[in-house]
Rosetta silent file (secondary structure, phi, psi, omega in degrees, C-alpha in Angstrom):
SEQUENCE: MKTVKTLGMLAVAAVIFAMAPFNEKTEKEKEGHHETIVAIAAETEALSTLVAAVEAAGLVETLQSDGPFTVFAPTNEAFAALPDGTLESLLLEENRDQLIQILTYHVVPGKVMSTDLSDGMTAETAEGSSVTINVNNYGVTVDGASVVQADVEASNGVVHVIDTVIIPQPKSSY
SCORE:     score description
SCORE:     0.000 S_00000001
   1 L     0.000  -39.236  179.684  133.827   49.623   68.782 S_00000001
   2 H   -63.736  -36.335  178.426  135.124   53.170   68.548 S_00000001
   3 H   -63.530  -41.320  179.737  132.439   53.934   65.946 S_00000001
   4 H   -62.878  -44.329  178.359  129.716   52.693   68.306 S_00000001
   5 H   -62.516  -42.971  179.735  131.000   54.920   71.123 S_00000001
   6 H   -62.870  -44.537  178.357  131.175   57.909   68.779 S_00000001
   7 H   -62.821  -39.493  178.343  127.634   57.285   67.522 S_00000001
   8 H   -62.990  -42.938  179.265  126.421   56.949   71.107 S_00000001
   9 H   -65.675  -38.708  177.762  128.054   60.233   72.075 S_00000001
  10 H   -65.256  -39.036  178.511  126.539   61.931   69.021 S_00000001
  11 H   -63.308  -43.908  178.450  123.099   60.584   69.938 S_00000001
  12 H   -62.768  -43.310  178.839  123.419   61.935   73.484 S_00000001
  13 H   -62.119  -41.117  179.242  124.564   65.311   72.137 S_00000001
  14 H   -62.506  -40.917  178.742  121.615   65.408   69.718 S_00000001
  15 H   -64.491  -44.045  179.614  119.163   64.770   72.567 S_00000001
  16 H   -61.017  -46.086  179.731  120.753   67.502   74.694 S_00000001
  17 H   -67.114  -36.867  179.358  120.593   70.024   71.835 S_00000001
  18 H   -64.903  -31.999 -177.736  117.025   69.011   70.968 S_00000001
  19 H   -87.398   -5.229 -176.821  115.955   69.630   74.558 S_00000001
  20 H   -50.962  -42.087 -179.806  117.663   73.022   74.824 S_00000001
  21 H   -61.647  -26.817 -179.154  114.436   75.022   74.332 S_00000001
  22 H   -84.601  -15.426 -174.782  112.926   73.242   77.345 S_00000001
  23 H  -101.956   -3.810 -179.549  115.959   73.817   79.555 S_00000001
  24 L   -68.130  131.767  178.930  116.387   77.569   79.129 S_00000001
  25 L  -105.910  135.564  176.073  115.906   79.359   82.438 S_00000001
  26 L   -77.906  168.514  177.667  114.544   82.861   82.666 S_00000001
  27 H   -60.552  -38.928  178.889  116.093   85.394   85.016 S_00000001
  28 H   -61.030  -42.138 -179.864  113.132   84.899   87.376 S_00000001
  29 H   -65.454  -38.836  179.225  113.756   81.129   87.499 S_00000001
  30 H   -62.818  -29.349  179.482  117.446   81.684   88.208 S_00000001
  31 L   -87.771    1.239  178.557  116.392   83.832   91.159 S_00000001
  32 L    94.235    4.293  178.227  114.074   81.070   92.409 S_00000001
  33 L  -101.022  122.140  179.009  110.816   82.572   91.094 S_00000001
  34 L  -101.517  150.817  178.066  108.864   80.286   88.799 S_00000001
  35 L   -91.905  170.181  178.246  106.197   81.375   86.369 S_00000001
  36 L   -69.371  166.577  177.967  102.780   79.809   85.911 S_00000001
  37 H   -56.897  -43.541 -178.872  102.253   76.816   83.671 S_00000001
  38 H   -64.249  -43.136  179.931  100.698   79.056   81.015 S_00000001
  39 H   -63.221  -41.653  178.893  103.607   81.527   81.105 S_00000001
  40 H   -63.083  -46.154  179.773  106.160   78.736   80.752 S_00000001
  41 H   -62.578  -41.319 -178.977  104.256   77.230   77.809 S_00000001
  42 H   -64.624  -28.817 -179.959  103.877   80.665   76.172 S_00000001
  43 L   -88.306   -2.681 -177.200  107.643   81.223   76.387 S_00000001
  44 L  -109.741  106.751 -176.167  108.429   77.795   74.880 S_00000001
  45 H   -53.248  -37.794 -177.923  108.203   77.834   71.072 S_00000001
  46 H   -68.080   -7.355  179.155  107.769   74.034   70.950 S_00000001
  47 H  -115.909   15.941 -175.672  104.507   74.431   72.927 S_00000001
  48 H   -64.507  -33.165  177.892  102.934   77.262   70.913 S_00000001
  49 H   -68.063  -39.721  176.423  100.186   75.038   69.475 S_00000001
  50 H   -59.897  -44.109  179.761   99.235   73.933   72.984 S_00000001
  51 H   -60.553  -43.557  178.538   99.021   77.575   74.048 S_00000001
  52 H   -62.170  -39.636  179.225   96.727   78.355   71.084 S_00000001
  53 H   -67.554  -42.177  178.698   94.510   75.388   72.015 S_00000001
  54 H   -62.525  -40.343  177.342   94.371   76.421   75.692 S_00000001
  55 H   -64.569  -46.117 -179.029   93.369   79.942   74.609 S_00000001
  56 H   -62.906  -31.781 -179.908   90.695   78.620   72.213 S_00000001
  57 H   -82.812  -10.246 -178.369   89.295   76.407   74.992 S_00000001
  58 L    73.941   28.944 -176.776   89.161   79.299   77.460 S_00000001
  59 L  -101.990    3.765 -177.668   91.408   77.481   79.930 S_00000001
  60 H   -58.220  -51.084 -177.199   94.114   80.131   80.344 S_00000001
  61 H   -60.022  -41.111  179.087   92.682   81.569   83.550 S_00000001
  62 H   -61.147  -46.482 -177.517   92.242   78.107   85.059 S_00000001
  63 H   -78.400   -3.128  172.390   95.830   77.100   84.298 S_00000001
  64 H   -98.487   -7.618 -178.305   97.074   80.406   85.735 S_00000001
  65 L   -73.178  178.561 -173.077   95.269   79.798   89.038 S_00000001
  66 L   -59.656  -34.576 -178.554   96.954   78.494   92.177 S_00000001
  67 L    69.492 -139.263    4.514   96.603   74.810   91.342 S_00000001
  68 L   -80.838  155.519  178.559   98.719   72.879   91.774 S_00000001
  69 E  -128.434  151.426  167.407   98.435   71.087   88.436 S_00000001
  70 E  -113.021  121.705 -178.481  100.487   68.522   86.580 S_00000001
  71 E  -114.648  125.317  171.603  100.279   69.148   82.845 S_00000001
  72 E   -92.396  101.312 -168.334  101.352   66.628   80.229 S_00000001
  73 E   -96.606  109.979  177.942  102.110   69.156   77.484 S_00000001
  74 E   -71.011  142.322  178.330  102.115   67.916   73.873 S_00000001
  75 L   -75.855  168.961  174.548  104.665   69.518   71.565 S_00000001
  76 H   -56.116  -40.460  179.940  103.821   71.269   68.297 S_00000001
  77 H   -63.978  -33.895  177.877  104.968   68.100   66.508 S_00000001
  78 H   -64.455  -43.567  177.861  102.502   66.059   68.574 S_00000001
  79 H   -66.979  -38.564 -179.876   99.631   68.265   67.400 S_00000001
  80 H   -64.978  -24.845 -178.979  100.944   68.163   63.810 S_00000001
  81 L   -79.977   -8.807  176.033  100.820   64.343   63.937 S_00000001
  82 L   -64.084  154.503  178.325   97.043   64.354   64.479 S_00000001
  83 L   -53.724  148.050 -179.054   95.035   63.314   61.414 S_00000001
  84 L   -48.872  131.537  175.555   94.672   66.074   58.800 S_00000001
  85 L    86.113  -11.967 -176.219   92.102   68.672   59.793 S_00000001
  86 H   -63.820  -51.734 -178.215   91.719   67.441   63.397 S_00000001
  87 H   -61.323  -46.878 -179.202   93.432   70.386   65.086 S_00000001
  88 H   -58.059  -42.135  179.193   91.715   72.930   62.874 S_00000001
  89 H   -64.949  -43.065 -179.572   88.349   71.317   63.646 S_00000001
  90 H   -63.647  -30.416 -177.865   89.026   71.247   67.396 S_00000001
  91 L   -79.115   -7.289  177.921   89.864   74.951   67.395 S_00000001
  92 L   -73.413  142.988 -178.419   86.439   75.856   65.991 S_00000001
  93 H   -53.291  -40.234 -177.318   84.016   77.402   68.507 S_00000001
  94 H   -68.399  -13.435  178.723   81.405   74.692   67.901 S_00000001
  95 H  -108.732   16.768 -175.907   83.923   72.026   68.994 S_00000001
  96 H   -58.232  -40.760 -179.667   85.043   73.836   72.138 S_00000001
  97 H   -61.631  -40.826  178.741   83.598   71.187   74.498 S_00000001
  98 H   -66.749  -40.415  178.040   85.559   68.426   72.743 S_00000001
  99 H   -62.454  -44.344  178.311   88.746   70.541   72.865 S_00000001
 100 H   -60.403  -42.989  179.372   88.231   71.159   76.596 S_00000001
 101 H   -58.950  -45.894 -178.873   87.728   67.415   77.130 S_00000001
 102 H   -67.074  -46.009 -177.947   90.995   66.594   75.336 S_00000001
 103 H   -66.054  -41.006 -179.803   93.022   69.338   77.032 S_00000001
 104 H   -71.309  -16.906  172.739   91.756   68.557   80.540 S_00000001
 105 L   -69.999  -18.497  178.416   92.713   64.911   79.899 S_00000001
 106 L   -91.089    3.543 -175.772   96.303   66.237   79.860 S_00000001
 107 E  -120.300  129.604  175.082   95.930   67.761   83.361 S_00000001
 108 E  -114.853  125.554  176.287   96.195   65.936   86.688 S_00000001
 109 E   -60.384  139.177 -178.664   95.212   67.844   89.833 S_00000001
 110 L    98.257  169.665 -179.509   98.197   68.149   92.193 S_00000001
 111 L  -106.501  109.048 -178.031  101.906   68.359   91.569 S_00000001
 112 L  -112.121  107.638  179.283  103.293   65.019   90.384 S_00000001
 113 L   -85.383  163.300 -178.438  107.044   65.015   89.855 S_00000001
 114 H   -60.358  -30.499  179.495  108.839   62.291   87.904 S_00000001
 115 H   -70.330  -14.087  178.520  110.178   60.860   91.168 S_00000001
 116 H   -87.632   -7.592 -173.616  106.545   60.242   92.232 S_00000001
 117 L   -86.976  147.314  173.594  105.857   57.985   89.248 S_00000001
 118 L  -140.405  156.041 -176.426  105.858   54.205   89.234 S_00000001
 119 L   -63.428  130.303  177.091  105.241   51.650   86.524 S_00000001
 120 L    84.803   -1.939 -179.240  101.591   50.859   85.950 S_00000001
 121 L   -70.357  155.616  174.712  100.235   53.640   88.139 S_00000001
 122 E  -120.477  154.321  178.202   97.117   55.520   87.126 S_00000001
 123 E  -138.659  132.343  179.116   96.221   59.125   87.767 S_00000001
 124 E   -76.906  133.152 -178.867   92.794   60.707   87.503 S_00000001
 125 L   -91.727  168.270  176.161   92.748   63.666   85.142 S_00000001
 126 L   -64.389  -21.943  178.629   90.795   66.900   85.382 S_00000001
 127 L   -73.292  -24.882  178.453   88.643   65.490   82.560 S_00000001
 128 L   112.933  -15.588  175.706   87.508   62.675   84.878 S_00000001
 129 L   -94.009  173.722  178.404   89.196   59.688   83.234 S_00000001
 130 E  -110.925  146.746  171.360   92.492   58.142   84.280 S_00000001
 131 E  -103.818  152.416  178.647   95.815   58.008   82.449 S_00000001
 132 E  -108.094  129.674 -179.808   98.210   55.099   82.824 S_00000001
 133 E  -101.784  130.561  173.586  101.877   55.787   83.538 S_00000001
 134 E  -119.893  134.239  179.729  104.520   53.297   82.453 S_00000001
 135 E  -125.756  126.280  176.384  108.102   53.554   83.639 S_00000001
 136 E  -149.185 -170.686 -177.778  110.883   51.360   82.254 S_00000001
 137 L   -64.118  -17.866 -177.813  114.518   51.478   81.141 S_00000001
 138 L   -93.163   -8.769  179.067  113.480   53.401   78.019 S_00000001
 139 E   132.668 -156.528 -176.555  111.726   56.210   79.877 S_00000001
 140 E  -120.277  137.619  173.065  108.249   57.233   80.950 S_00000001
 141 E  -125.407  151.074  175.913  105.030   57.089   78.953 S_00000001
 142 E  -123.334  110.309 -174.665  101.586   58.501   79.683 S_00000001
 143 L    48.341   39.636  177.472   98.899   56.563   77.826 S_00000001
 144 L    89.658  -13.940  178.081  101.609   55.665   75.303 S_00000001
 145 E   -82.712  129.908 -179.789  102.955   59.210   74.856 S_00000001
 146 E   -78.672  136.155  173.350  106.656   59.474   75.701 S_00000001
 147 E   -79.395  118.134 -178.674  107.775   62.086   78.203 S_00000001
 148 E   -99.847  -15.801  173.748  110.520   64.011   76.395 S_00000001
 149 E  -153.599  123.457 -176.968  111.155   66.519   79.193 S_00000001
 150 E  -108.998  158.084  167.569  110.133   66.014   82.801 S_00000001
 151 E    61.272   44.870  171.726  109.796   68.227   85.840 S_00000001
 152 E   -84.786  100.545 -173.347  109.548   71.737   84.362 S_00000001
 153 E   -75.797  141.492  177.438  108.499   73.411   87.601 S_00000001
 154 E  -126.957  167.607  179.394  105.999   76.253   87.644 S_00000001
 155 L   -66.744  -22.335 -178.037  104.636   78.405   90.438 S_00000001
 156 L  -121.150   26.682  176.512  101.362   76.485   90.230 S_00000001
 157 E   147.385 -144.328 -176.039  102.557   72.964   89.426 S_00000001
 158 E  -147.573  148.872  177.390  104.733   71.100   86.994 S_00000001
 159 E  -116.056  134.660  170.725  104.902   70.453   83.253 S_00000001
 160 E  -119.512  117.704 -177.688  106.009   67.197   81.634 S_00000001
 161 E   -80.614  131.279 -178.713  106.461   67.631   77.874 S_00000001
 162 E  -121.897  160.955 -174.056  105.118   64.694   75.814 S_00000001
 163 L   -97.688    4.413 -176.840  105.467   63.681   72.165 S_00000001
 164 L  -145.019  143.230  171.945  101.840   62.712   71.455 S_00000001
 165 L   -78.389  122.821  179.473   98.411   64.238   72.019 S_00000001
 166 L   -92.881  139.541 -174.960   96.597   61.774   74.275 S_00000001
 167 L  -118.203  128.696  178.316   92.890   61.308   73.666 S_00000001
 168 L   -67.121  146.499  176.287   90.431   60.118   76.325 S_00000001
 169 L   -74.005  144.042  177.739   88.492   56.977   75.524 S_00000001
 170 L   -59.358  140.237  179.534   84.776   57.490   74.985 S_00000001
 171 L   -74.232  137.277  179.845   82.830   56.825   78.145 S_00000001
 172 L   -76.705  150.124 -176.164   80.668   53.720   77.944 S_00000001
 173 L   -93.937    7.260  178.712   76.965   54.274   78.349 S_00000001
 174 L  -126.256    0.000    0.000   76.314   51.220   80.477 S_00000001
């Protein structure tokens, strides 16, 4: 029994240490001033691939605007888990429209905090499709992607860090 408790405590400690990059507060945040969604992502090493994708899609200015926006931000590991060559292909100029479609699927207009979520709810994305939110004893998922850090507040909305790149379903033609 003591071993189980020790393993449980080690697991909790590992999660806390793993989340440390997402919990660091800048001096501005400590003073009550939050940065934009883009600035927060740019300062978070685990979101550097997302920042590169947002830049390639030409969405920086949009995500720096007043908003508010809710961004489900995939980690670098989430992008790395895409099939080989997918990210590189999406970053090419000729695939910019597809990249914009995928990135805007990660954005919900308005500021949706974790306390606003309920199991089975849907939210319309900036892309035009809806994502499904599931809430249970194991956590929160967005279209199957687990939220690994919730409620990172920004001056123009909120960021929820997720472990998977979510892809919109193709629209039916009928």
